[in-house]
PLY file of the C-alpha trace (Angstrom):
ply
format ascii 1.0
element vertex 175
property float x
property float y
property float z
element edge 174
property int vertex1
property int vertex2
end_header
100.79 160.97 5.91
101.46 159.39 2.46
100.16 156.19 1.04
102.86 154.05 1.69
103.87 154.41 5.20
99.40 154.67 5.53
99.47 150.48 3.64
102.67 149.30 5.23
101.00 150.10 8.73
97.87 148.03 8.21
99.93 145.41 6.32
102.04 145.64 9.72
98.77 144.99 11.95
97.46 142.20 9.77
100.34 140.63 10.13
100.79 141.57 14.33
97.35 140.01 14.42
97.88 136.73 12.45
101.43 136.25 14.67
99.29 136.38 17.77
96.47 134.58 16.04
99.94 131.56 16.05
101.13 132.44 19.15
97.85 131.16 20.93
97.99 128.38 18.37
101.36 127.40 20.28
100.08 128.11 23.42
97.11 125.48 23.23
98.90 122.63 21.88
101.75 123.45 24.61
99.54 123.53 27.66
97.60 120.05 25.94
100.72 118.42 26.19
101.45 120.01 29.67
98.10 118.50 30.36
98.78 115.07 28.93
102.35 115.65 30.94
99.56 115.55 34.26
97.96 113.01 33.33
100.35 110.58 32.82
102.47 111.66 35.71
99.20 110.82 37.99
99.01 107.29 36.92
102.81 107.16 37.25
102.11 107.97 40.53
98.59 105.86 41.31
100.49 103.04 40.06
103.64 103.36 42.64
101.11 104.03 44.81
99.81 100.40 44.19
103.04 98.66 44.08
103.73 99.82 47.41
100.23 98.91 48.54
100.68 95.60 46.88
104.41 95.40 49.26
102.36 96.43 52.32
99.68 94.01 51.63
103.18 91.42 51.52
104.73 92.14 54.72
101.39 92.52 56.45
100.92 89.01 55.52
104.65 88.05 56.28
104.05 89.11 59.53
100.81 87.65 60.63
101.79 84.27 59.44
105.09 84.46 61.82
103.53 85.48 64.15
101.59 82.10 63.96
98.19 84.24 62.94
95.85 82.26 60.30
96.39 84.36 57.30
93.33 84.74 54.74
90.43 85.16 58.03
89.92 87.02 61.06
91.64 90.12 61.66
94.45 89.30 59.64
91.82 89.06 56.63
90.53 92.92 57.69
93.70 94.10 57.94
94.33 92.97 54.19
91.17 94.18 53.26
92.16 97.68 54.79
95.42 97.99 53.38
93.62 97.55 49.74
91.44 100.06 50.06
93.50 102.73 51.98
95.91 101.98 48.81
92.84 102.22 46.46
91.72 105.53 47.55
94.79 107.26 47.77
95.82 106.38 43.97
92.64 107.59 42.79
93.38 111.13 44.67
96.46 110.75 42.87
94.98 110.08 39.82
92.07 112.65 40.55
94.17 115.65 41.61
96.08 115.23 37.98
93.30 115.30 36.08
91.58 118.44 37.26
95.31 119.69 37.39
95.16 118.92 33.72
92.03 119.56 32.85
93.31 123.52 34.32
95.78 123.96 32.14
93.10 122.53 29.07
90.73 125.79 30.18
93.50 128.22 30.12
95.05 126.11 26.27
91.61 127.61 25.35
91.60 130.94 26.78
95.29 131.05 24.88
94.01 130.24 21.34
90.89 132.89 22.12
92.95 135.30 22.82
94.79 134.94 20.02
91.88 134.77 17.82
90.86 138.12 19.06
93.90 139.80 19.28
94.02 138.77 15.01
90.41 140.22 14.36
91.46 143.53 16.58
94.54 143.38 13.86
92.08 142.98 10.46
89.75 146.17 12.13
92.76 148.12 12.90
94.38 147.88 9.68
90.76 148.33 7.85
90.91 151.71 9.78
94.09 152.25 9.04
93.08 152.53 5.68
89.73 154.16 5.96
91.38 156.95 7.92
94.63 157.42 5.71
92.53 157.32 2.05
90.76 160.46 3.94
93.32 161.96 4.96
94.72 161.68 1.02
91.34 163.02 -0.28
91.62 165.90 2.42
95.17 167.10 1.48
94.13 166.50 -2.57
91.10 169.03 -1.85
88.24 166.25 -1.37
85.79 168.04 0.52
87.86 171.29 0.81
87.20 173.26 -2.46
84.40 174.62 -4.29
80.75 175.65 -2.92
78.95 174.64 0.11
82.21 173.45 1.91
84.62 176.15 2.62
81.36 178.85 3.03
81.51 180.27 -0.28
78.08 179.70 -0.82
74.78 181.13 0.49
72.65 177.72 2.47
69.00 176.93 0.66
66.20 178.80 1.11
63.49 176.91 3.11
59.89 177.48 2.11
56.86 175.85 4.11
54.79 173.92 2.82
52.61 173.19 5.71
48.42 173.98 4.86
47.50 177.21 7.08
43.64 177.53 7.56
42.74 181.15 6.30
39.44 181.25 7.65
37.37 180.27 10.44
38.42 177.05 11.63
36.79 174.17 9.98
35.82 175.96 6.58
38.30 176.28 3.53
40.30 173.67 4.54
0 1
1 2
2 3
3 4
4 5
5 6
6 7
7 8
8 9
9 10
10 11
11 12
12 13
13 14
14 15
15 16
16 17
17 18
18 19
19 20
20 21
21 22
22 23
23 24
24 25
25 26
26 27
27 28
28 29
29 30
30 31
31 32
32 33
33 34
34 35
35 36
36 37
37 38
38 39
39 40
40 41
41 42
42 43
43 44
44 45
45 46
46 47
47 48
48 49
49 50
50 51
51 52
52 53
53 54
54 55
55 56
56 57
57 58
58 59
59 60
60 61
61 62
62 63
63 64
64 65
65 66
66 67
67 68
68 69
69 70
70 71
71 72
72 73
73 74
74 75
75 76
76 77
77 78
78 79
79 80
80 81
81 82
82 83
83 84
84 85
85 86
86 87
87 88
88 89
89 90
90 91
91 92
92 93
93 94
94 95
95 96
96 97
97 98
98 99
99 100
100 101
101 102
102 103
103 104
104 105
105 106
106 107
107 108
108 109
109 110
110 111
111 112
112 113
113 114
114 115
115 116
116 117
117 118
118 119
119 120
120 121
121 122
122 123
123 124
124 125
125 126
126 127
127 128
128 129
129 130
130 131
131 132
132 133
133 134
134 135
135 136
136 137
137 138
138 139
139 140
140 141
141 142
142 143
143 144
144 145
145 146
146 147
147 148
148 149
149 150
150 151
151 152
152 153
153 154
154 155
155 156
156 157
157 158
158 159
159 160
160 161
161 162
162 163
163 164
164 165
165 166
166 167
167 168
168 169
169 170
170 171
171 172
172 173
173 174
């Protein structure tokens, strides 16, 4: 492997890591935008539900008044409160659902960002590995650790001397 191909390979791995990190940032930004859209949509749905509820309350009030029932007390007031409570529950549920979807999208965005950063770190690690293995291969091709005494089987191993004390007489004496 030539030095040029090692350098190009390492550069390519670093660039792939940088690209992955940028892609992670872009994915996070897109998911954050989608989360904001979900929140906005939930607010609009809640507003539509509340408007429909006001119209329902008005229609009920007109119907009671047309029937000669006193509006604002008794059964008419109970019906009005029940409609208002139901409308607010539906509006709150719409907001809650939109918030949950938005929260899920934000979590996905954090995951995409982390994945991009991990890919960038892997690109740097792969580039370092490529440089080290390419350098080692280049040095070996030029004779490093292949020529000379001790590396090609031309030299005998060094003699081993034991320097451990050995008793010369009965145990306990001459030590």
